[in-house]
N, C-alpha and C positions, 0 to 999 in steps of 0.2 A: 339386625339382631333377631327381630321377630321371625324372620324367614328360617334362620338358623335354627331357633328353638322349635320352630314347625316340623322342620326337618328331621331333627332330632328325635321329636316326639313321634314322627311318622315311622322312622327307623325302628325305634323302640317297639312301636305296637306291631309291625311286620314281624320283627323278631319274636315277640311274645306268641303272635298269631301261629307262626310256623312252629314253633317249639312245642305249643301245646298240641298241634295236630300230628305230631310224629307218631305217638303212640297212645292207643286207647287204654292199655294197661297201666297202671300207677308205677311211678319209678318208687324207689326204696332208698332213703339214706339212714343208715343205721350208725349213729353217733356214739361210739363206746369211749368212756374216759376210765383211766387207769387210777385204782385206788381213792376214787372219791367217795367220801362218806354221804351217809343219808342227810346229814345236817350241814354240809358244805356249801350250800345254796341259799340264796336270798328268799327265794319262794318257798323254802323249806324251813326258814326260821333264822337262819344265821344273821347276826348283826355285825359281823366282822368282814367276811368276804362278799364283795360285790360281783353280782352276776345279772347286770342289767339285761342282756340280750336272752340269756337262757330264762330268766324269770319272765319276760314278755311273751316269749313263744309258748312256756309252759300254759299260758292262760288261753292259747289257740286249740288245746286239745284236751285229752283226758289225762289227768294225773292220778298215780296209783299210790294209795297211802300205805299199801301191804305188799310191797314189791322186793323180791330177795333175788340173790345172786343163787347159783347152784353149789357154792363153795366159798369159804373165805378167803381163797387164795388165787392167784392169777390164773395158773395153767389150767386146773381142773374147773373153774367158773367158765372159762372161754369154750372149754371142750362142751360144756352144758349148752352153751348158746349156739354152738355150730352144729351140734348134732341132736339136740333134743333129747339128750340122754343124761342119766345122772352119772357124774365122773366115776362113782365106787363100781359102774360096770367094766372100767378099764383099769381098775386098781390104782386109780388116781386118787391123790398124789402118790407118786412112788417111782422107783426106777422102771424105765421103759413105759411110763404111763402116758406119754404124748399120743397124740392123734394117729391111729393106724391109718394107713392107706386104704384099707379095705371100708372104713367108715365113710357114710354118706353124709354130705354137710348141707346146709341151707344154701349154700353158694352153688353147688351142685345141682340142687333140685331147682333152683331158679334159672341156671343156665340151661339146664335140660328142658325148660319151658321157655326158652326164647329171650332170656334176660342177657344183657352185657354185665359183666361182674367185675368189680375193681375194689381192692384194698390199698390203703395207704397207713403205715404205722405198725402198730404191734400185732404179731401173730402169736408167737411163743407156744406152738403146738407141735414144733417139729424138733427134731433131734439128728442132725449130721445127715446121713443118707436114709432117712427113714420112709421116704416117699410119701409125706404128707406135708409138702410145702404148699403154699397158697395157690401156686399154678397147677398142682396135682391135685388140689382138692376143690376144683370150681371155679378159681378166679383167673379172668382173662388177662388183667394186669396186676402187678405186685410193685408196690414201692415202700421198701423198708421193712417187710414183714418176713420173719424168718425164726431162728432159734431163740434169739435174744429176747430178754423181758425188760431191758432198761438201757439207755445209753450211758457211756461215761461221762458224757457232757451234753446239755441241751444246746450248746453253742458250737458252730462248726470251727474245726473240725472235730466230729462227734466222737472219735476215737481217742482223744486226748483230755484226760480228767483235769477239771480246773478246780471245782469244789466238790465237797460231799464225797459220796461213795457211789460209784458205778458199776457197770459190768465190766469183767476182766476182758471180755470179748464180745464185740457186737459187729460181726461183719457184714450182716444184712443191712444195718443202719448205714455204714460207711459206703455202701455201693450205691447211695443216693446221688443224684447228680450234684456235681461240684457247685457250690455257692462261695460268696465272699466269706472271709473269715470273721466269726462272731454272729453269723446269721442264725436265726433260732430255728430248732427242729420242728416245733409245732407250726411255726410259719411256713416252713418248707413243706411239710405234708400238706397243708392247706393249699399252697400254690400248686402243687401237683395234681391235687384233686380238681382244683378250680380248671386247670390246663387241660386234664382229661375230659371234663364236662364239654369245654369250650371247643375242642377238636372234634369230638364225637355228637354233640347234641346242639351246638350253636353254629359252627362252621360247616359240618357235614350234615346234621341234622339226621342222626340215625333213627331208623324205625323201630328199633328195639327200646324196650324199657330197660332202665339201669338199676342195678343194686350195688351201691357203694358202702363199703364197710370201713369207715373212717374211725381207725382205733387208735387214738393218740396215746403216746408214752407219757405225756404229761397226765396226772401231776404226781407221779410216782418218784420215788428218789432217783438220782441226787436233788437234793433242793437246791435250785437255780433259777432266779427269776431275772426279768430285765430290770436293771438297776434303778429306773425312774418308778418303776412300780414298787419295787422293794422300799425305796424312800418314802413313797406314799404310805404304805401300811405300816412301816416301821413308826411314823409319825402317828398314824391312827391308833396302834397299839398303846402308844404313850399317853394319847389323850384318853382313851378308854379306861387305861389303868393308871391314871396318875396318882402319885402317892402310894402306890401298891408296889410290892416286890415284882419286877418285870421277868425274874426267873419264872420258868413254867411250873406251876404247882402240880403235885401228883397225889393220888392215894395209891394204896397197895392192898391187895388180897392174894390170897395163894392161888386161886383158879385163874387170875387175870394178869398177875404181876402188877407193875406200874402202870396206871391209867392217867392219861393227860386231862385235865380237868377244865381247860378253858382254850377257846381259839384265839392264838395271838402270835402264830408263826407269820412273821410279814413276809418271809420267802415264798412260803406255801401259798399264802393270799395272793401274791403277786403272780404266782403260777395259775392260779384259777382264774385271774381277770384275764391273763394273757389267753388262756383256753376260751374263755367267754368271748374274747374279742375275734377270735379265729372262727368260732361258731357262728358269730354274726356275718363274717365275711362270706361264708357258705351259703347262710340263709338269704343274704342279699343278693348273691350271684343268681341263685334259683330264682329269687323274685325278679331281677332285672332282666332275665332271659325267659321269661314265661314257663318255668318249669316247676315253680313252687306249688301251684295249686293242685297239680297231678303227682305230687311226691309225698309219699307216707314218710314221716320223720319220726325216728325212735331215738329218744336221748336216755342213757343209763350209764351205769358204773358196773364194773366187774366185780367188786364187792366193798365191804365197808371202809371207812378210813383208816390210817395208820395211827392209832391212838394209844397202844399198849406195847410194853417191852419187858423182857426179862433180864436185860443188861442195860448199858448207857447209850444206847443208840438214839439219835435225835428223833423226836416224833413230830408228826405233821399237824396233827388236828385233834379236837375233841369230839366225841359222837353223843355226848350227853344231850338228851336224857337217857338215851340208849346205853346198854352196858357193853363195856370192851369194845374191840375193833378188829381190825384185819388179823386173820388167822383164827379167830373164835367163832364159835357158833351160836354165840350170844347175839342179841339184835344188832349191836354195832359193828358186828363183823360180816352179816350176811344181809342186812337190810340196806336196799340202795334206793336212790331217786330213779324215778322213771315217769316220763310222760311221752304220750303218742300224738302226733298232729297229723291230719290229712284234712286241709281246709275243705268246710261244708260237707265232709263225708263223716268224720269221727266228731261225736258229741264233744261238747266243752264241759269241763267239770272235774269232779273228783269221785273216784271209785275205790271201794274197800274190798274190791275183788282180790284174793291172793293170787299173786303171780309170781312164777320162779324163772330163773334163767332157761330152762328147758322148754318154757312156752312160747319163745319168739319164733322158733322154727314153724311150728304148726299155725301160729297165728298170723304170720306173714303170707304162707301159702293161702290160708283161709281169705285174707284181706283182698289178695289179688285174683282170686278165683282159681287158684290151683287145687286140685283134689287132694285132701291130706293123706299122708303117707304113714300111716299108723305103725307099720312095721320098720320105719326108719326112726322118726322121732319118738321111741318108745314111752318116754316118760313126760312128754309135754301135751299140754291141753290148750287149746285155742282159746283166747280170751276177746274173740272177735266181738261177741254179744255185748261185753262191758264196754267196749270202744264204741257201739253203737247206742249205748245208753239203755240197754236191756239188762235186766236182772239176770245174773249168772250165779247160783248157788254152788259154792264150793266148800261149804261147811263140813261135807263128809269126806272131803279128799286130803288125805295124808300127804305131806310133803317132807323129804327126808334130806338131811346131810349127814356126811361121814367124813371125819378126819382122823386117819389112822397114823399120819406122820406130824406130829405137833413140833412146834419150835419153842419150847419153854424159855431158852435162853435168848431167842430173839424177839418174839411177838407175845412170850408168856402164856400160850395157850397149852392145853391138855388134850389128850386123844379122846374121842367121844363119837358117838352117833346121836343124832337128833331127830326128833320128829315134831311137825307142828299139825294139828288136827282142831279145826276150828279155832276156839279162843286159846285152847291148851298147847304147852310146848314142854316136852321133856328131853332132858340131855342124860346120855347114858355114859358116864365116865368108866367104861368098862375095864380099864386097867387098874383102877382105884377101887373098883366095886362099890361106885357112889352113883346116885341118881337125884336128879333135881326136876322138879315140876312147876310150871308157872301158869298163870292165867294172864295172858298178854292183854286181855281187854281191861282187866283192872290193874294190871302192873307191867307196863311197858319196858321199865326199867330193870326187870326181873330181879327183884330185890326180896320177895317174898316167896321162899321155897315151900311148895304145899306137899311135897312129897310124903310126909308123915301124916298130913291133915286129910288127904285125899287118897288113900291106899288104893280104892278102887280103879280110880282114874289112872293113877299112877300104874298100876299092874296091867291095865288095857293098854296103854302106850307101849310100856315095857315089851309086853308081848309082839306088839306090832314092829318095834324096832328089830327084836331078834328075827323074826320072820322075814322081814325085809333084808336085812343082812344075809340071810341064808339065800333068798331068792335072787339077789344080784351077785352073789359070791363076792361079798365085799372083803378085802383082806383087813386083818386086824393088826 
C-alpha cells in the first residue's frame, strides 16, 4: 500500500514538473458566466446561493468592486470582451451588429503570438455565413460555440425543450459529441475542456501556452437545474422565508418595470451551484497536472442578473442593493463580479479600479508580455497595475454604455446612453428627453437623482455623452 502511494506521488510530481516546464509564458483560463448577477455569489454577499469553489478561489487573487460589462445584454457585451471596443462602434445591438470578419479578436492576438486557443460554450457573435465563427476569429478548437445564445434544454438531447423557454434553433450546441440522455450541458462543456487540456498538455505536453475561453450557457434561461440541487434550494427557500408568502415579491416603476426583490428561485440556485462545481473540476484538474500556478484565471459575467421584466416572464434573481438588472444601464444591469488569479504573481485583495469589458483584451496582452495593440482594442485600458497592487488612477476616465434597442416588454428597459466619470453617472434617456444623474459613491442604489440639484455636473456629462455618440457614430 505504501509503495503504491509512493509511486502515485512520484508520478504526480513528475507530471507536475513536466507540465510546468512546457511553457514559460502563462496560460490563460477565461471563465465567463452567462447572466450571472453581481450579487449572485457567496463572496459578493449572497445568503441564498452557495458557491464554495468560486468563493475560495476569489481569495487567491484580486477582486474588483467596480467591474462592469460593456453592455447589459449578451451579444454586445461579448463583442466588447473579444475586440476591446465599445459595441456602439458596430451599431450593436441591432440588425447585422454581430462580429464582423474584419475584426481582430483577443483570440487572434494570442494565437498570432504563439498561443493554442480553445473555446467551449457560448459564442453568440456570428450570424449564418458571416465569416465570424470562432474558428474564423482565432480559435483552434470550438465546441458548441456559434449563432445560438441559449439551448432549448440543458439536458441531452439539447434540442428538445423540456422545461422553460429556450432557443428555437441551436445547431451549434447539437453538434456536440453524443452523450447519454439527460447528461447536463455544463458538465459536457467541462468534460470537453478537460479532455482538450489532457490531450495537449498532459499526454502530449505541448510547448505552446493555452488560451481557454470557457463560456458557459448557464445560468441563462431556460431554468433547469439538477433535481437534487433543486430540492435542496427549494427546502432552503422555505426555511429562509418560513411563514412568509413564497411568491416572488416585486416592486414597479416606469423606468425599470417589475423588479424582483429577493433571491429565492430554487432552480436558478441549483444552476449556480452546478456551475460552481464545474468550475471546481477545472481548477482541480489544473492543480493536479501542474498547470495551475502558471495559469491566469479570469472569472466574470457578461452582464447583470435577470431581475426585471415588462411582462410576466419568470425572473432569475435579485440584484439588490443595485438598481434593476439585465437590459438596463443602471448598476444592476452592467455591474458584474470579477476576480483575477495568478498564483504568486497577482496580488490578493480588493481593488476599486473601474474596469469594463473592453479592458480584458489589453490587460491579458500586458500580463503575458505581448505588446499592446492600441489600434485594435481602441476602448480598452490595461488594468495590469491594479493586479500587481499598484495604484491606478482612472478617476478621469469616462466609461460609456449605449442601448439603442430596448426591450420594454421583456426586461422593462428604455433606450439611453450612459456615462460614468469618477463617482458620477449620467443616463440620457434621449427618446424621452430626460436625464438622470447619480453619485455612486454615496448612492450605489441610484435612488437620488441629482440632475436638478447639480446642473453644472449634469451639463458637463451630457456634453460628454453627445460628443461620444457622435465620435463612435452610435445609432439612436
